[in-house]
N, C-alpha and C positions, 0 to 999 in steps of 0.2 A: 414515479416523482421528476419529471422533466429536468427542472432546476439540478437537481443531483445528479443527474448524468450529465447535464451541460458543466457542470463546475467540476466532475471528474472528468471531463474529457481535455477542459482547460487544463487541468492539473497534471492528467498523465502526458499531456505534449509538451510540458516544460519541462518534466521528468526526462522523457525521451530527449528533449533539447541538452539538457545540463548533460547527460552522458555522451550526446553527439560532440559536446564543446569539448569533453573531457578526454576521450580515449580514442586513440589511434593518431595516425598522421595527417587527416584531414585536416582535423581543427586547426593545427599549427600551419596548415598553409593557408588555409581563408581567414586565419585572424588576421590578418591585415588588411583584409578590406573593411571589417567593423569590430575594432579591436573591444571598444567598449561593451559594444552588443555581447560577443563571445567570453569578457569576460566576466561581465554580469550572469549571465547563462552558466558557467562552469562553478562559479562560486557560490551564487544564491539560488539557481533553479531548484537545486536539492529541496527547498522548503516547502517547497509544493506536495511533498509527503505529508506535511503537518494536515495540508486538507484533508487527504486521505483519512488519515486518522480519527479526525471527530467524524467525517462523515460513517466510517467505519462503527464508531460506537453510537452514533443514532440509529442505524438501521439496525443494529446490536439488539440496542434497546426495544424499539419497533418490531422486531422478533419474541425476545424473550419476555420483557415485562414492561408491554406498552403502559399499563396501568400503576406498575410499581411492585405488581405481584407477578411471580414466577408463572409461566405459561406451558411449559416445558416438563409433561411428563415422566419422561427418562433422560435424566442430563447427558450421562454416559454416553447414550446411543447419539443426542443432539450433538457432541465432542466430537464422536467419530465421524458423522454426517460433514460436519464442519472441517475436518481433517480431509476427507475426501474432496470435496469441491473444491477446497483449495489446492492439494495435491495434482489431480489429474493433469490440468493443464500446465503445473509446473514440471511436473515431470517430464511431458512431453516437450517442453521447452527446453527442459535439462538436457534431455537427448538430444537435442538438434542443437545446442550448442557444445557439446564435448565432441560431436563430432564435426561441426564447421570450426571449431579451436582447433581441431586437429590437421586440417587443410590452410588455415589462415597461419597456423604457427612462424612457417618457412619464411612468410612475408612480413609478419610483424614482430615486433621486441616481445621479450618476456612480458614486462610493465603492463602490457595491453591485454595477451592472451593469456589466459589461466594456464598453468601445468596440465600434465596429464594426470589423469585422478588417481586415488589408489581406492582401493576397496571398501576400507574404512571410512574414507572420503565420500562416497558414493552412499553409502547405508546411512550415514551421518545425515547426509542431505533429505535423503528419502523420508527421514525420520522428522526431520527439520530440527535437527540436532547441531549442525554444522558449527553455528557462532559459539555455543555454549562448549563443545567440543575442541574449539578453535583449531578448525580445519579451513582452509582457503576456501573461498568460496568460487565454485564454480561458473558464474554468472554475476554479472552486476547487480544489485537490487534485491538480490534472494533473502537478504536478512529480514526484509519485510515481509514474505512470506511468512517465517517462523515468528516475528514477534505478532502479525495477526493472528495467528492460530493461539499464542499464549494469552494474548488479549482478550480472546473471547472466552476462551477455559477461565480467564479471571472474573470477566464480569459473569459467565455465568455461577460461578462460585459465590461471589457477592450478592447477586439478587436471590440467590437460592438457599443462601444459609439461613435466614429467617424460619422458611418453611422445615428445614432440617432441623432447628432448636426448637420448634412447634412454637412459636410467639404467637400471642393473644392476636384475634382477627383483628383489633384496633390497631395494634402496632406491625400489621404483616406488609400494611401496605407503604407505611414510610420508612420501617427498619431499611429495607433494600436502597432504597436515594437516600438516605443518611451512611452506610455503607461506602456506597459507589461515593459520596460526597467527602467522605472523610480520606479514602484512597487515594481520591484525585488530589485534594488537597495535599496529602502527603508528599505526592508525586511531584507535584510542581515546585514544591516548597524545600523537598529533600533530595528525593530518587533522582529527580531530573538532572540535578547539581552535580552527581556523582558519574565520571564518564565509565568507571568499571561496571557500570548498570546497565550500560547499553544494551546489551545481550537478552535484558530480560523485560518483560511487561511493565517492571513497576517504574521504569526508566520513562516509559510511553503513555503510561494511563492518564497522566493529566492532561495530555490531548484528547485522547480516546473517552476520557471521562467527563469532558465539557461536551462531548458531541453528545453522550447517553443522557447528562443533564440538561443539556438545549432541549432533547426530546420531551422529557417530561416537564419543562417549562413551558414549551408550546402547548400541553395539554390543559394547562390552567384555564378553569371558565371563568374566572374574575378577574375582569381587568387591573384589580390592585394586588391580586395576587401574584398573575403575571408582571408586572411592573417589580414588585419588591423581589421575584426570583431573579427577573434578570439584572435586576442592580446587584444582589449578591453575589449571583455569578460573573458580573464586570468587579465588583470587588475583591474577590477571591483573586482573579487574574491580574489584575492589576496589585495586588498586595505579592503573587509570586515575583513581578517582574520587577518592584519595588527593591525585592531580596535581591535580585538578581537577574537583569535584563539578559533575555534571551530571545533573539528575534523568531525563532522558530515557535514559543509560548505565544508570542505575540500574534503570530498568524495563525495560531491555534483558537487563540481565546476571540480573536476578531469574524474567524470564520464562525465558530458554537454565537457568539450572538448575531450573527446576519442569519443563521440558519433557524435561530429562536424568532425573529421578527419574520424569516419567510414562512415560516409554520402557520403565526399567528395570524397574517395577512391572507393566508390562502394561497402564497403564492408557490406552492408546492403543487398546487392543483393542475392536470393538464388542460385546461381551461384557457390557462391565464398563459399559454405560449405559442407562440405563433409557429407556421409551420417553417421558417426561414430557420429555425433554430433545431429542426430534425436532425443535420447532420454534426451538429455539436451531440445532440442527444444518442446517436449511433456511435459516436466517439467514445462516449463515457461507457455506453454500455460492452465495450468491447476493450476498456480501458486496461481492464485487469491483465486479459490475453498480451494486448500491444505492450505493458509493462513485462510481463516476461517474456518475448519473444524479440523485442529491437535489437538484444544485445547481439545477439548470432548474426542477427543483418548487419550488424553495426561492424563486426567482424568481417563479415564477407565482403561487403563494398569496399572496406578499408583495405583490404589484401588486395582486390581487384586495382582499385587507382594507385596503390603501390608499385603493383607491376608494370603498370604506364610507363614508368620510367620519370625523368623529367617534366615537369609541366607547372602551368600558373595555379594561383589562387583561386582564380573561378574554376577551374576544374575540381579542385577540392571542395568548392561551394556546391556546385551541382550534385557532388558526390554525397555530400550531406543530405539536401533536399530530395535525392533517391533514394536515401535509407531512410529516410522519415517515410518517403510514400510507401516504399517495400517492406517497412515494416507494419504499416496499417493494415496494407494486404495480406501479410502473414498472420496477423493479428485476427483478421475476418477467418480465416481458413480455421486457425486454432479454436476459436471462440464456436465456429459451427462445428466443427469435428471433433471437440472435446468438451470443454467447458459448458456448452449448452446443454451438452447430455448430462441425463441424471448419473451422480456419483453411485458406483457398485464397488463391492468387494474385490468383485473378479475384474473389474476394469482398473484401479487400484493397482492390483496384483502385477495386472500385464504392463503398466506402465513402468512400474517400478522394474520389472524386471527388464525391460527395454532398456531404461537406463543403465544397468548391471551391466549387459549385453552390451552396450554402447563403450564404457568404461572401459571392460575388459579387453575387446578388441584394442580401443586406442593405445591401451599399455601394453599389449603383448602382441 
């Protein structure tokens, strides 16, 4: 689906830009060159995460229950498989970040560089429990990995529950859709308005659920059914925004509706995309690795530029551009070396051990 790769590539570039505009001395120096642009990146660039949440829900539905019926024979095995696919590049990137942070710490302030990790903190990160256990993050944005895993498990539970309860065949197809719809509405209207829940999947399931529903909407064969479903989706989103306006929900709603339209018009097919879009497609394919590895690169370049002594804003701007380019290069290596490889228990254990060892070396 080239369109989704392109959208993921653009969204990831915005997220990286958001972090570049927030962390380290470089954005403080470069901001005078374009204060409005850097201010927008620092404040609103994070909203691109909503695009990833919607697309993740869309793709999860395509994998788990494209026709509304769970297609997974061993749900627990599928959850462990998802964990492995998520944490392999995640653990590798965290290991790099722990080591780079130790080198960069003398040059950068404590508000930028994570503190030396404890053993409990390392274990919690490896198990994706750091936020639930109130540990400081070892890298920026790692909360998303834990939330993605929670969302996938919740989606699998919702679409699989009717089969577990042995619902009649006539209801088996619609019950999962109804459950996802109900939980998504509850998230949009209630859970997403409770800041204390932002460590759980329920806070984010509104956007994720919109992506899941968008997939099923796009599968409608009758035009009247499709139009009614799109209208219902738009009405649900508009109702949630009427209760409490949130830019993040507005972006998730627009993304879901656009994807539903794109699926209906066959714009997701590779035939509709020219060769000029290939670079963005490739950026989208490595977007997860880029999301994970750009922060240690950011720390390293910020430390290097800080060590140059007094300099002008153009040096800081060039450093930020270099950070983005080096991050893409590091993401390619991480994607080819780790993310693209099949997940296995041995690989996960090896990478988990590498994270623990790097943390212990830094701490002691």
